[in-house]
C-alpha positions as a printed Julia matrix, in Angstrom:
145×3 Matrix{Float64}:
   0.0    0.0     0.0
   1.33   3.42   -0.99
   1.69   5.84    1.93
   1.65   9.62    1.6
   2.28  12.24    4.26
   1.0   15.81    4.16
   1.21  18.75    6.54
  -1.08  21.5     7.72
   1.77  24.0     8.13
   0.78  26.73   10.57
   2.8   29.96   10.45
   3.46  32.45   13.24
   0.6   34.55   11.81
  -1.85  31.6    12.16
  -2.03  31.15    8.42
  -1.36  27.89    6.6
   0.75  27.16    3.55
  -0.99  25.51    0.6
   0.08  24.77   -2.95
  -2.18  25.96   -5.77
  -2.1   23.43   -8.59
  -2.85  24.66  -12.07
  -3.03  21.99  -14.76
  -4.23  22.26  -18.36
  -7.96  21.62  -18.7
  -8.6   21.32  -14.95
  -9.86  24.09  -12.63
  -7.23  25.24  -10.11
  -7.19  23.39   -6.8
  -5.04  23.49   -3.67
  -3.16  20.75   -1.81
  -1.17  20.56    1.39
   2.6   20.15    1.09
   3.8   16.56    1.25
   4.22  13.41   -0.8
   5.09   9.76   -0.83
   6.93   7.87    1.9
  10.05   6.33    0.34
  11.77   3.1     1.46
  14.82   5.14    2.52
  12.76   7.26    4.95
  13.38   6.29    8.61
   9.79   7.06    9.54
   6.66   8.8     8.28
   7.73  11.92   10.14
  11.15  11.78    8.47
   9.38  11.5     5.11
   7.32  14.57    5.96
  10.42  16.56    6.92
  12.05  15.52    3.62
   8.97  16.51    1.61
   8.69  19.9     3.35
  12.36  20.52    2.58
  11.95  19.48   -1.07
   8.7   21.32   -1.73
   9.17  24.6     0.12
  12.77  24.53    1.46
  11.29  24.74    4.94
  11.73  23.24    8.37
   8.73  22.41   10.51
   8.03  21.2    14.02
   5.54  18.36   13.79
   2.92  18.65   16.51
   0.72  15.61   15.96
  -1.07  13.36   13.52
  -4.29  15.14   12.64
  -6.1   12.71   10.32
  -5.65   9.5     8.32
  -7.43   8.64    5.08
  -7.27   5.16    3.63
  -8.41   3.55    0.39
  -7.71   0.11   -1.07
  -4.31   1.15   -2.42
  -3.28   4.3    -0.54
  -2.99   5.69    2.99
  -2.63   9.45    3.51
  -1.5   10.78    6.87
  -2.12  14.45    7.6
   0.04  16.06   10.29
  -0.32  19.35   12.09
   2.94  21.29   12.21
   4.38  24.72   12.97
   6.65  26.33   10.4
   8.79  29.44   10.85
  10.92  29.55    7.69
  10.44  28.51    4.1
  11.54  29.56    0.62
   9.45  28.41   -2.3
  12.13  29.72   -4.67
  14.61  27.2    -3.22
  12.39  24.13   -3.61
  14.06  21.01   -4.98
  11.29  18.43   -5.47
  11.47  16.44   -8.72
   7.83  17.18   -9.53
   8.61  20.84  -10.17
  10.73  20.07  -13.22
   8.62  17.22  -14.62
   7.17  17.94  -18.04
   3.37  18.31  -18.2
   2.81  18.51  -14.43
   1.38  22.04  -14.6
   2.15  24.84  -12.19
   2.76  24.8    -8.45
   2.31  28.08   -6.55
   2.8   28.42   -2.8
   0.11  30.48   -1.1
  -0.46  31.52    2.49
  -4.12  31.56    3.55
  -5.77  32.39    6.87
  -6.41  29.24    8.9
 -10.06  30.22    9.29
 -13.38  29.09    7.88
 -13.28  32.04    5.47
  -9.75  31.18    4.37
 -10.69  27.57    3.64
 -13.93  28.61    1.93
 -11.87  30.71   -0.49
 -10.0   27.73   -1.96
 -10.8   24.28   -3.35
  -8.61  22.22   -0.98
  -8.12  18.6    -2.01
  -8.89  16.04   -0.86
 -12.28  17.29    0.28
 -12.12  15.09    3.38
  -9.16  17.01    4.84
 -10.91  20.32    4.11
 -13.9   19.0     6.07
 -11.64  17.85    8.95
  -9.95  21.27    9.11
 -13.28  23.13    9.11
 -14.49  20.93   11.98
 -11.28  21.49   13.97
 -11.45  25.25   13.43
 -15.09  25.34   14.47
 -14.35  23.25   17.59
 -11.16  25.19   18.39
  -9.26  21.92   18.54
  -6.26  22.45   16.25
  -3.99  22.99   19.28
  -0.72  24.04   17.64
   1.08  25.04   20.84
   3.66  22.31   21.45
   5.78  20.14   19.08
   6.12  16.35   19.41
């Protein structure tokens, strides 16, 4: 089963970093930074740190596992994390240079209902989980693991 890790990266301004995906013939949508767990990764958390470094040249403090989604062939783990520094210009992920993959644009949105309502975050299930956590006040991004 393929495993993917993604992060809700919370900034000091209580915004979150999302990647706007623009592909030919498909309406723009947004995803959380992350990607596949590779055999060389020591752990899922190590895979997430690697992906954050590749995709946004950032370093994050992982707080906790927020949500898991599973299908027949894939498991996605969504972590809550704090991030202080990043540089989208210094990203190194292989997907950015792959032909035909479309555009990737890093955006910072308010981690509020209004902020989430302004984008089409995929997968829809994580958008629903985030809205519920915001409404309940249960994101709890105070202390790292």
